[in-house]
C-alpha positions in Angstrom: 306.6 110.1 379.3 304.6 107.1 380.4 301.8 107.4 377.8 304.0 106.1 375.0 303.2 109.1 372.8 306.4 110.9 373.3 306.9 114.6 373.8 304.9 115.7 370.8 301.2 114.9 370.4 299.0 117.3 368.5 295.9 116.0 370.3 297.5 116.8 373.7 298.7 120.3 372.8 296.7 123.3 373.8 296.5 126.3 371.5 298.9 128.1 373.8 301.4 125.1 373.5 301.0 125.2 369.7 301.9 128.9 369.6 304.9 128.3 371.9 306.1 125.4 369.7 305.6 127.5 366.6 303.4 124.7 365.0 303.1 125.2 361.3 305.4 128.2 361.6 302.8 130.5 363.0 305.5 132.9 364.1 306.6 133.4 360.4 310.3 132.4 360.8 312.5 132.1 357.7 313.7 128.7 356.7 317.1 129.5 358.1 315.7 130.4 361.5 313.4 127.3 361.7 316.0 124.6 361.5 319.7 125.3 362.0 323.0 123.8 363.2 324.8 127.2 363.7 323.6 130.5 364.9 324.5 133.9 363.3 323.5 137.4 364.2 320.6 137.5 361.7 319.1 134.3 363.0 319.4 135.3 366.7 317.8 138.7 365.8 314.9 136.9 364.0 314.4 134.6 367.0 314.3 137.6 369.4 312.0 139.6 367.1 309.5 136.7 366.8 310.0 135.5 370.4 310.8 132.1 369.1 312.0 129.4 371.4 314.0 126.2 370.6 311.5 123.4 370.4 313.6 120.3 369.7 317.3 119.3 369.3 318.6 116.3 367.5 322.4 116.1 367.5 323.5 119.6 366.3 320.2 120.4 364.6 317.9 122.8 366.4 314.3 123.2 365.4 312.4 126.3 366.2 309.1 124.7 365.0 307.3 121.6 366.2 308.9 118.6 364.4 305.4 117.2 363.7 304.6 120.2 361.5 308.1 120.8 360.2 308.9 117.3 359.0 306.0 116.1 356.8 304.8 112.5 356.4 306.2 112.7 352.8 309.6 113.6 354.1 309.5 110.8 356.7 308.6 108.4 353.9 311.4 109.6 351.7 313.9 109.3 354.6 312.8 105.7 355.3 313.3 104.7 351.7 316.7 106.5 351.5 318.0 104.9 354.7 316.8 101.5 353.7 318.4 101.7 350.3 321.6 102.9 352.0 321.5 100.1 354.6 320.8 97.4 352.0 323.3 98.9 349.5 320.7 98.8 346.7 318.6 101.1 344.6 314.8 101.5 344.9 314.0 100.0 341.5 315.7 97.4 339.5 318.2 98.6 337.0 320.7 101.4 337.2 320.5 105.0 338.4 318.7 106.1 335.2 315.7 103.9 336.2 315.3 105.5 339.6 312.6 108.0 340.3 313.6 111.7 340.3 312.7 112.2 343.9 315.0 109.4 344.9 318.0 110.8 343.0 317.4 114.2 344.5 317.1 112.7 348.0 320.4 110.8 347.5 322.1 114.1 346.3 320.8 116.0 349.4 321.8 113.2 351.7 325.3 113.2 350.2 325.7 117.0 350.6 324.4 117.1 354.1 326.6 114.1 355.1 329.6 115.8 353.7 328.8 119.0 355.6 328.4 117.1 358.8 331.7 115.4 358.4 333.5 118.6 357.5 332.1 120.4 360.6 333.3 117.6 362.9 
């Protein structure tokens, strides 16, 4: 796109586009069917039943909801802090792991689990 906004812009989406992109999960998909890396019979059936279309692909992750409504600003902020801490090899706050906020510890755990899954699948 030449407008510099990228493919997703809430202001530029019509109501029809928002429905097709399943913004804010208007189609009522389960969490398993909204974001996935592998298909199974249940998910394919749910997509057909709800006439859901793939909206976005990033690597092996497929989103069946607009990424702007699926990935919240809080989630983006957490990811930024997590990636920066990983890149710098440091913790968020001074001190050891016990001095870190609970959300950061949980994010590190999730990141570790998901990284291990991705490596195992490759």
